[in-house]
SEKEBA-508064 format. One record per residue (C-alpha): residue number from 1; residue in three letters; y, x, z. Coordinates in pm, 1 decimal, decimal comma. Layout:
BEGIN
ATOM seq type       c2       c1       c3
ATOM NUM  ALA        Y        X        Z
...
***
This chain:
BEGIN
ATOM seq type       c2       c1       c3
ATOM   1  UNK      0,0      0,0      0,0
ATOM   2  UNK    333,9    146,5    -96,3
ATOM   3  UNK    631,7    146,9    133,7
ATOM   4  UNK    959,6     95,5    -47,7
ATOM   5  UNK   1311,6    156,6     74,9
ATOM   6  UNK   1427,7   -207,9     66,4
ATOM   7  UNK   1424,5   -434,6    369,8
ATOM   8  UNK   1150,5   -652,1    226,5
ATOM   9  UNK    795,1   -676,3    359,8
ATOM  10  UNK    541,5   -849,4    137,2
ATOM  11  UNK    190,8   -946,0    249,5
ATOM  12  UNK    -75,6  -1176,1    114,0
ATOM  13  UNK   -253,3  -1419,3    344,0
ATOM  14  UNK   -493,9  -1704,2    290,1
ATOM  15  UNK   -311,5  -2027,8    198,1
ATOM  16  UNK   -454,2  -2210,7    502,4
ATOM  17  UNK   -333,1  -1940,3    740,0
ATOM  18  UNK     10,8  -1956,9    578,6
ATOM  19  UNK     21,8  -2335,3    615,7
ATOM  20  UNK    -83,0  -2321,1    981,8
ATOM  21  UNK    164,7  -2045,9   1060,0
ATOM  22  UNK    458,9  -2230,2    903,3
ATOM  23  UNK    359,2  -2555,8   1076,4
ATOM  24  UNK    340,4  -2384,7   1415,8
ATOM  25  UNK    669,9  -2205,9   1363,7
ATOM  26  UNK    838,1  -2531,6   1258,6
ATOM  27  UNK    719,0  -2700,8   1579,1
ATOM  28  UNK    874,7  -2418,4   1778,7
ATOM  29  UNK   1196,8  -2420,1   1575,6
ATOM  30  UNK   1145,8  -2066,3   1447,3
ATOM  31  UNK   1164,1  -1915,8   1102,3
ATOM  32  UNK    901,2  -1670,5    984,0
ATOM  33  UNK   1168,2  -1399,6    983,8
ATOM  34  UNK   1275,4  -1474,9   1343,5
ATOM  35  UNK    913,8  -1472,9   1462,4
ATOM  36  UNK    823,0  -1158,6   1272,5
ATOM  37  UNK   1124,9   -963,0   1394,8
ATOM  38  UNK   1057,2  -1063,8   1756,7
ATOM  39  UNK    689,1   -969,4   1733,3
ATOM  40  UNK    759,0   -647,5   1541,5
ATOM  41  UNK   1019,3   -534,0   1795,3
ATOM  42  UNK    782,5   -609,1   2084,0
ATOM  43  UNK    502,1   -418,7   1911,0
ATOM  44  UNK    720,7   -115,7   1845,9
ATOM  45  UNK    853,6   -110,3   2202,0
ATOM  46  UNK    510,0   -138,8   2363,7
ATOM  47  UNK    357,4    114,7   2125,3
ATOM  48  UNK    613,2    381,0   2210,3
ATOM  49  UNK    582,5    351,2   2588,6
ATOM  50  UNK    369,0    598,7   2776,8
ATOM  51  UNK     42,1    425,9   2869,2
ATOM  52  UNK    -39,0    388,5   3237,3
ATOM  53  UNK   -374,8    525,6   3343,1
ATOM  54  UNK   -480,0    226,0   3550,6
ATOM  55  UNK   -848,1    320,4   3526,4
ATOM  56  UNK   -792,5    647,6   3707,9
ATOM  57  UNK  -1003,3    727,8   4014,1
ATOM  58  UNK   -713,4    909,1   4176,8
ATOM  59  UNK   -636,2    785,4   4524,1
ATOM  60  UNK   -316,1    831,6   4723,8
ATOM  61  UNK   -131,6   1159,0   4660,2
ATOM  62  UNK   -361,5   1236,9   4367,4
ATOM  63  UNK   -680,7   1280,3   4568,9
ATOM  64  UNK   -979,4   1157,9   4372,9
ATOM  65  UNK  -1236,0    918,1   4510,7
ATOM  66  UNK  -1577,8   1060,3   4565,5
ATOM  67  UNK  -1871,7    917,5   4376,6
ATOM  68  UNK  -2127,3    739,1   4600,5
***
């Protein structure tokens, strides 16, 4: 897929997915552009943050837990 220098993004989706997406957006009072920009900005912001290592075994002050 080529990436041009214009501000346009073009994708192909199944017609049923397109219909459902536009119907859902209409119910919420959003345009596809509004929704896409909100979701894209959120994705970019969360992708550039340092991930937290919540699965770490480190206890208080960095001491690791001992295996049983």
